[in-house]
TIMI-2910 file (N, C-alpha, C, CB; in pm, 1 decimal, decimal comma, always signed):
<rs>
+----------+----------+----------+----------+----------+----------+----------+----------+----------+----------+----------+----------+------+
!      n_x !      n_y !      n_z !     ca_x !     ca_y !     ca_z !      c_x !      c_y !      c_z !     cb_x !     cb_y !     cb_z ! resn !
+----------+----------+----------+----------+----------+----------+----------+----------+----------+----------+----------+----------+------+
!  -4424,3 !  -4285,9 !  +5953,3 !  -4374,3 !  -4179,4 !  +5873,3 !  -4270,5 !  -4102,7 !  +5947,4 !  -4483,8 !  -4090,3 !  +5829,8 !  Unk !
!  -4179,1 !  -4174,8 !  +6011,6 !  -4071,0 !  -4106,8 !  +6086,1 !  -3977,2 !  -4043,7 !  +5989,5 !  -3994,6 !  -4203,9 !  +6178,1 !  Unk !
!  -3964,4 !  -4072,9 !  +5864,8 !  -3869,2 !  -4015,3 !  +5769,5 !  -3915,8 !  -3882,1 !  +5730,5 !  -3850,8 !  -4102,1 !  +5646,9 !  Unk !
!  -4045,7 !  -3851,1 !  +5738,1 !  -4100,0 !  -3727,1 !  +5669,6 !  -4059,2 !  -3597,0 !  +5743,2 !  -4258,2 !  -3734,0 !  +5661,6 !  Unk !
!  -4057,0 !  -3610,8 !  +5889,3 !  -4018,3 !  -3484,0 !  +5952,8 !  -3877,9 !  -3439,9 !  +5925,4 !  -4035,8 !  -3494,0 !  +6097,4 !  Unk !
!  -3777,7 !  -3527,8 !  +5945,5 !  -3640,7 !  -3484,0 !  +5901,2 !  -3620,2 !  -3458,1 !  +5751,8 !  -3542,5 !  -3587,2 !  +5941,2 !  Unk !
!  -3691,8 !  -3527,6 !  +5665,1 !  -3684,5 !  -3489,9 !  +5521,9 !  -3734,6 !  -3342,6 !  +5495,5 !  -3770,2 !  -3591,2 !  +5437,6 !  Unk !
!  -3829,3 !  -3298,0 !  +5567,0 !  -3886,7 !  -3168,4 !  +5547,1 !  -3826,7 !  -3069,2 !  +5637,4 !  -4031,5 !  -3171,7 !  +5565,4 !  Unk !
!  -3738,4 !  -3108,8 !  +5725,3 !  -3667,8 !  -3010,4 !  +5819,0 !  -3747,6 !  -2963,8 !  +5922,3 !  -3618,2 !  -2893,6 !  +5751,3 !  Unk !
!  -3850,4 !  -3058,2 !  +5968,2 !  -3938,3 !  -3006,8 !  +6072,1 !  -3884,5 !  -3048,6 !  +6209,7 !  -4083,7 !  -3058,1 !  +6051,5 !  Unk !
!  -3916,6 !  -2975,7 !  +6326,3 !  -3873,8 !  -3023,0 !  +6460,7 !  -3926,1 !  -3146,7 !  +6500,1 !  -3907,2 !  -2932,2 !  +6561,2 !  Unk !
!  -3863,5 !  -3204,4 !  +6599,2 !  -3897,1 !  -3338,7 !  +6653,8 !  -4036,0 !  -3342,3 !  +6718,1 !  -3791,8 !  -3381,6 !  +6758,0 !  Unk !
!  -4073,8 !  -3225,4 !  +6776,1 !  -4203,6 !  -3226,0 !  +6841,1 !  -4324,1 !  -3221,5 !  +6752,7 !  -4210,8 !  -3116,4 !  +6929,6 !  Unk !
!  -4302,4 !  -3201,8 !  +6615,7 !  -4410,9 !  -3209,8 !  +6526,7 !  -4431,9 !  -3344,5 !  +6465,1 !  -4394,3 !  -3113,5 !  +6425,2 !  Unk !
!  -4546,6 !  -3380,6 !  +6445,6 !  -4588,3 !  -3521,3 !  +6389,8 !  -4667,9 !  -3498,7 !  +6262,5 !  -4680,5 !  -3608,5 !  +6497,6 !  Unk !
!  -4611,6 !  -3543,7 !  +6153,2 !  -4685,2 !  -3511,9 !  +6024,2 !  -4811,9 !  -3618,3 !  +6018,5 !  -4577,4 !  -3529,3 !  +5885,0 !  Unk !
!  -4925,1 !  -3562,7 !  +5981,8 !  -5051,4 !  -3641,1 !  +5967,4 !  -5121,2 !  -3599,9 !  +5843,0 !  -5145,8 !  -3622,2 !  +6088,7 !  Unk !
!  -5210,3 !  -3684,8 !  +5792,4 !  -5295,0 !  -3645,1 !  +5677,1 !  -5431,6 !  -3704,6 !  +5709,6 !  -5236,9 !  -3698,2 !  +5533,0 !  Unk !
!  -5534,1 !  -3627,3 !  +5678,5 !  -5669,9 !  -3674,6 !  +5689,0 !  -5736,4 !  -3685,5 !  +5546,9 !  -5751,0 !  -3579,2 !  +5781,5 !  Unk !
!  -5783,1 !  -3804,9 !  +5520,7 !  -5839,9 !  -3822,1 !  +5391,5 !  -5987,7 !  -3862,2 !  +5404,0 !  -5760,7 !  -3925,6 !  +5312,8 !  Unk !
!  -6074,8 !  -3773,8 !  +5358,1 !  -6213,2 !  -3801,7 !  +5374,3 !  -6252,6 !  -3910,4 !  +5277,6 !  -6296,5 !  -3677,1 !  +5354,5 !  Unk !
!  -6346,9 !  -4007,3 !  +5313,7 !  -6385,4 !  -4111,5 !  +5226,1 !  -6540,4 !  -4112,9 !  +5217,7 !  -6327,9 !  -4247,2 !  +5274,6 !  Unk !
!  -6597,8 !  -4136,9 !  +5110,2 !  -6735,7 !  -4150,3 !  +5094,8 !  -6806,4 !  -4016,4 !  +5065,8 !  -6790,2 !  -4213,4 !  +5214,9 !  Unk !
!  -6937,7 !  -4015,4 !  +5081,0 !  -7017,9 !  -3897,1 !  +5056,8 !  -7077,8 !  -3839,9 !  +5177,5 !  -7122,5 !  -3925,5 !  +4963,3 !  Unk !
!  -7098,1 !  -3711,2 !  +5188,2 !  -7169,0 !  -3653,5 !  +5308,5 !  -7312,6 !  -3693,8 !  +5311,3 !  -7160,9 !  -3499,3 !  +5310,4 !  Unk !
!  -7368,1 !  -3684,1 !  +5438,8 !  -7514,6 !  -3716,9 !  +5442,6 !  -7582,1 !  -3608,0 !  +5388,7 !  -7569,1 !  -3747,0 !  +5579,7 !  Unk !
!  -7709,7 !  -3631,5 !  +5348,8 !  -7797,4 !  -3531,8 !  +5282,5 !  -7813,2 !  -3405,8 !  +5370,8 !  -7938,6 !  -3594,4 !  +5252,3 !  Unk !
!  -7817,1 !  -3421,9 !  +5498,3 !  -7841,7 !  -3310,0 !  +5587,8 !  -7710,0 !  -3259,8 !  +5654,3 !  -7944,1 !  -3351,9 !  +5695,8 !  Unk !
!  -7598,1 !  -3293,9 !  +5597,2 !  -7465,8 !  -3253,1 !  +5655,9 !  -7444,5 !  -3101,7 !  +5637,6 !  -7346,0 !  -3333,3 !  +5587,4 !  Unk !
!  -7384,5 !  -3043,9 !  +5745,9 !  -7352,7 !  -2899,4 !  +5741,7 !  -7206,0 !  -2881,0 !  +5762,1 !  -7431,5 !  -2819,9 !  +5848,5 !  Unk !
!  -7150,8 !  -2773,5 !  +5701,4 !  -7013,5 !  -2743,0 !  +5712,3 !  -6988,5 !  -2630,5 !  +5814,3 !  -6960,1 !  -2706,5 !  +5577,8 !  Unk !
!  -6910,0 !  -2648,6 !  +5925,7 !  -6886,1 !  -2536,2 !  +6016,8 !  -6822,3 !  -2420,3 !  +5947,2 !  -6799,9 !  -2578,7 !  +6132,0 !  Unk !
!  -6858,0 !  -2299,0 !  +5997,5 !  -6812,5 !  -2169,3 !  +5937,2 !  -6666,9 !  -2169,6 !  +5936,8 !  -6865,0 !  -2044,4 !  +6013,2 !  Unk !
!  -6598,9 !  -2226,9 !  +6040,9 !  -6453,3 !  -2222,4 !  +6046,3 !  -6390,7 !  -2298,5 !  +5929,5 !  -6403,7 !  -2279,6 !  +6178,7 !  Unk !
!  -6456,4 !  -2409,9 !  +5889,4 !  -6404,1 !  -2489,5 !  +5783,0 !  -6412,2 !  -2416,0 !  +5651,1 !  -6476,9 !  -2619,8 !  +5775,3 !  Unk !
!  -6491,6 !  -2317,5 !  +5633,1 !  -6506,8 !  -2244,5 !  +5512,7 !  -6407,9 !  -2135,0 !  +5493,1 !  -6637,3 !  -2191,3 !  +5506,7 !  Unk !
!  -6334,5 !  -2097,1 !  +5606,6 !  -6223,0 !  -1997,1 !  +5597,3 !  -6097,4 !  -2062,5 !  +5542,1 !  -6191,8 !  -1934,0 !  +5737,6 !  Unk !
!  -6047,1 !  -2014,8 !  +5436,8 !  -5939,0 !  -2086,8 !  +5368,6 !  -5813,5 !  -1998,0 !  +5377,0 !  -5977,1 !  -2120,6 !  +5216,6 !  Unk !
!  -5696,8 !  -2050,0 !  +5417,3 !  -5576,9 !  -1989,5 !  +5415,7 !  -5523,0 !  -1979,6 !  +5276,7 !  -5489,0 !  -2057,2 !  +5502,1 !  Unk !
!  -5453,2 !  -1865,5 !  +5243,5 !  -5387,1 !  -1864,4 !  +5103,1 !  -5284,5 !  -1967,9 !  +5095,3 !  -5320,3 !  -1726,9 !  +5068,2 !  Unk !
!  -5276,8 !  -2028,7 !  +4971,3 !  -5179,5 !  -2138,2 !  +4940,4 !  -5045,3 !  -2104,1 !  +4985,4 !  -5174,3 !  -2169,2 !  +4793,6 !  Unk !
!  -4999,6 !  -1981,0 !  +4981,4 !  -4868,1 !  -1939,2 !  +5014,8 !  -4838,5 !  -1963,1 !  +5162,0 !  -4849,8 !  -1795,5 !  +4979,8 !  Unk !
!  -4944,4 !  -1970,1 !  +5244,2 !  -4930,2 !  -1986,1 !  +5386,2 !  -4917,5 !  -2145,1 !  +5430,5 !  -5056,4 !  -1916,1 !  +5454,8 !  Unk !
!  -4968,8 !  -2228,6 !  +5337,9 !  -4971,7 !  -2366,7 !  +5379,5 !  -4883,6 !  -2456,0 !  +5298,2 !  -5108,1 !  -2416,8 !  +5374,6 !  Unk !
!  -4820,7 !  -2404,2 !  +5184,6 !  -4749,8 !  -2487,6 !  +5092,2 !  -4602,7 !  -2447,7 !  +5094,9 !  -4809,2 !  -2476,4 !  +4950,3 !  Unk !
!  -4514,6 !  -2545,4 !  +5107,2 !  -4370,5 !  -2533,3 !  +5104,0 !  -4321,4 !  -2618,2 !  +4984,5 !  -4305,2 !  -2580,1 !  +5241,4 !  Unk !
!  -4234,2 !  -2558,1 !  +4901,2 !  -4184,1 !  -2616,6 !  +4783,5 !  -4033,5 !  -2636,9 !  +4809,9 !  -4214,1 !  -2527,8 !  +4657,0 !  Unk !
!  -3980,4 !  -2759,0 !  +4801,6 !  -3833,2 !  -2788,0 !  +4816,5 !  -3791,8 !  -2834,7 !  +4676,8 !  -3799,7 !  -2902,6 !  +4933,5 !  Unk !
!  -3690,8 !  -2761,3 !  +4632,6 !  -3632,4 !  -2805,5 !  +4498,9 !  -3490,3 !  -2855,3 !  +4509,1 !  -3634,5 !  -2689,4 !  +4397,9 !  Unk !
+----------+----------+----------+----------+----------+----------+----------+----------+----------+----------+----------+----------+------+
</rs>
């Protein structure tokens, strides 16, 4: 995905990645408290028109 950084105007030292969960969690799975803290969409979303 070398095209993505320049396309989005990101610096060379940043590397775009995406994590896609697959499957279902175990019955006894727990979610860390830090994962439950959500940033506002305005902090994580950039729209280029």
